[in-house]
C-alpha positions as CSV (number, residue, x, y, z in Angstrom):
1,X,-14.3,-91.0,-42.2
2,X,-16.8,-89.5,-39.4
3,X,-19.8,-90.0,-41.7
4,X,-19.3,-94.2,-40.7
5,X,-19.8,-93.9,-37.1
6,X,-23.3,-93.7,-37.0
7,X,-23.5,-91.2,-34.4
8,X,-27.2,-90.0,-33.5
9,X,-28.1,-86.6,-32.9
10,X,-29.3,-88.0,-29.6
11,X,-25.9,-88.9,-28.7
12,X,-24.3,-85.8,-29.5
13,X,-27.1,-83.4,-28.1
14,X,-26.4,-85.6,-24.8
15,X,-23.1,-85.5,-25.4
16,X,-21.4,-82.0,-25.9
17,X,-20.4,-81.6,-22.3
18,X,-18.4,-84.4,-22.0
19,X,-17.1,-84.6,-25.5
20,X,-15.5,-81.5,-24.6
21,X,-14.5,-82.5,-21.1
22,X,-12.6,-84.9,-22.8
23,X,-10.0,-82.6,-23.8
24,X,-10.0,-80.5,-20.6
25,X,-7.2,-81.3,-18.0
26,X,-5.9,-84.5,-20.0
27,X,-6.1,-87.2,-18.8
28,X,-8.3,-86.3,-16.4
29,X,-11.2,-84.7,-18.7
30,X,-10.1,-87.9,-20.8
31,X,-10.9,-91.0,-18.1
32,X,-14.1,-88.7,-16.8
33,X,-15.4,-88.7,-20.3
34,X,-14.5,-92.7,-20.7
35,X,-15.5,-93.6,-17.3
36,X,-18.9,-91.6,-17.6
37,X,-20.1,-92.1,-21.1
38,X,-18.9,-95.5,-22.1
39,X,-22.2,-96.0,-23.9
40,X,-22.1,-92.7,-26.1
41,X,-20.3,-92.7,-29.4
42,X,-20.0,-89.2,-29.7
43,X,-18.0,-88.7,-26.3
44,X,-16.1,-92.0,-27.8
45,X,-15.6,-89.9,-30.7
46,X,-14.1,-87.2,-28.9
47,X,-12.5,-89.4,-26.1
48,X,-10.2,-90.6,-29.1
49,X,-9.2,-87.6,-30.8
50,X,-8.4,-86.1,-27.1
51,X,-6.1,-89.4,-26.5
52,X,-4.0,-89.3,-30.1
53,X,-3.3,-85.5,-29.0
54,X,-2.2,-86.3,-25.6
55,X,0.1,-88.9,-27.0
56,X,1.2,-86.8,-29.5
57,X,2.0,-84.2,-26.4
58,X,4.0,-87.2,-24.1
59,X,6.0,-87.9,-27.4
60,X,7.6,-84.6,-28.0
61,X,7.9,-83.9,-24.3
62,X,10.1,-87.3,-24.3
63,X,12.5,-85.8,-26.8
64,X,12.7,-82.7,-24.6
65,X,15.8,-84.4,-22.8
66,X,17.6,-84.5,-25.1
67,X,17.4,-80.6,-25.3
68,X,20.7,-80.6,-23.2
69,X,23.0,-81.2,-26.3
70,X,24.4,-78.1,-27.3
71,X,23.6,-76.8,-30.6
72,X,21.8,-80.1,-31.5
73,X,19.1,-79.0,-28.2
74,X,18.6,-76.0,-29.5
75,X,17.1,-77.1,-32.8
76,X,15.1,-80.0,-30.5
77,X,13.6,-76.9,-28.6
78,X,12.5,-75.4,-31.3
79,X,10.7,-78.1,-33.0
80,X,9.3,-79.2,-29.8
81,X,7.8,-75.5,-28.9
82,X,6.4,-75.3,-32.8
83,X,5.1,-79.2,-31.9
84,X,3.6,-78.0,-28.3
85,X,2.0,-74.8,-30.2
86,X,0.3,-76.9,-33.0
87,X,-1.0,-80.0,-30.7
88,X,-2.1,-76.1,-28.6
89,X,-4.5,-75.2,-31.4
90,X,-5.6,-79.2,-32.1
91,X,-6.5,-79.3,-28.5
92,X,-8.4,-76.3,-29.0
93,X,-10.3,-77.0,-32.1
94,X,-11.2,-80.6,-30.7
95,X,-12.1,-79.1,-27.6
96,X,-14.3,-76.5,-29.8
97,X,-15.5,-79.4,-32.2
98,X,-16.4,-81.4,-28.8
99,X,-18.5,-78.7,-27.0
100,X,-20.2,-77.8,-30.1
101,X,-21.6,-80.9,-31.4
102,X,-19.1,-81.2,-34.4
103,X,-18.1,-85.0,-35.2
104,X,-14.9,-84.0,-37.1
105,X,-11.2,-85.3,-36.9
106,X,-8.9,-82.9,-35.7
107,X,-6.0,-81.8,-38.6
108,X,-3.1,-83.6,-39.1
109,X,-3.2,-86.5,-36.6
110,X,-7.1,-87.1,-36.3
111,X,-7.4,-89.8,-38.3
112,X,-4.8,-91.6,-36.7
113,X,-7.7,-91.7,-33.9
114,X,-9.4,-94.2,-35.7
115,X,-7.0,-97.2,-34.9
116,X,-7.8,-97.2,-31.0
117,X,-11.3,-98.2,-31.4
118,X,-13.1,-96.5,-29.0
119,X,-16.1,-95.3,-31.2
120,X,-16.2,-98.2,-33.4
121,X,-17.1,-97.7,-37.2
122,X,-20.2,-98.8,-38.2
123,X,-19.8,-101.7,-40.2
124,X,-23.6,-101.3,-41.8
125,X,-22.4,-98.0,-43.1
126,X,-19.0,-98.4,-44.7
127,X,-18.8,-98.9,-48.7
128,X,-17.1,-102.0,-50.0
């Protein structure tokens, strides 16, 4: 799927720092990348990847409220902790991809980020 985004090597080279920063200090890094590099397809690609990680983290932490329920709450705690560990790994993978110039979605949830259309697909690259 990333091959459909027509991200140039010059966008990658000029956007490596902001591509990684999009993941740092979420949501601040995301906003900095979004505002400062709106025209860089590489940065927008990583901004949407960072956004999906942030959304999953917020959703997981909303369920943390239910952890006060005896027994069921403990199970919810375990699931949320495991989810946070997975999201931490995905966050690190995304940040490394952003700083190193890789254009690939984070595993498990990265393809959902394409729904945000921050980095729109190049319609000429799509095979119909």
